[in-house]
C-alpha positions in Angstrom: 14.0 10.6 -1.8 11.9 9.7 -4.8 13.4 8.0 -7.9 11.9 6.9 -11.2 8.3 7.8 -10.5 7.3 8.5 -14.1 4.4 10.8 -14.5 3.7 11.2 -10.8 3.2 9.6 -7.4 0.7 9.8 -4.5 2.4 9.6 -1.1 -0.1 8.6 1.6 2.0 8.7 4.8 -0.9 7.7 7.0 -1.5 4.5 5.1 2.3 4.2 4.4 1.6 3.5 0.8 2.9 5.2 -2.4 0.9 4.7 -5.6 0.7 6.0 -9.2 -1.5 8.9 -9.8 -4.4 6.7 -10.9 -3.9 4.3 -8.0 -3.2 1.4 -10.3 0.4 0.7 -9.5 2.2 0.4 -6.1 5.3 2.5 -6.1 6.7 1.9 -2.6 10.0 0.7 -4.1 10.5 4.2 -5.6 10.6 5.9 -2.2 13.7 5.9 0.0 13.4 7.1 3.6 10.9 7.2 6.4 7.4 8.7 6.1 7.4 12.5 6.5 5.3 14.7 8.6 4.6 18.4 7.9 4.1 20.1 11.3 1.7 23.0 11.6 3.2 26.3 10.4 5.7 26.9 7.6 7.5 24.1 6.0 10.1 24.0 3.2 10.0 21.5 0.4 12.8 21.4 -2.2 13.7 19.2 -5.2 16.2 18.8 -8.0 15.3 17.6 -11.5 12.4 18.3 -13.8 9.5 18.7 -11.3 6.6 20.4 -13.1 4.0 20.4 -10.3 3.7 19.7 -6.6 0.4 19.4 -4.8 0.1 19.1 -1.0 -3.3 18.0 0.1 -3.9 18.1 3.9 -5.5 15.1 5.5 -7.1 16.9 8.4 -9.4 15.1 10.8 -11.9 16.4 13.3 -13.0 14.5 16.4 
């Protein structure tokens, strides 16, 4: 659950940090709940309110 995030938020679940879009402000207090994981395959993301844009950027790693 996200509340009061202003113009946007970056959710870095691996680092367990939430920041403003420019990285200048820590927004961990605006997020309620545990870090989320999107498993391979289809996932459903939903919201209420005035969301204008949602961008999901994979953080894939190769060994």
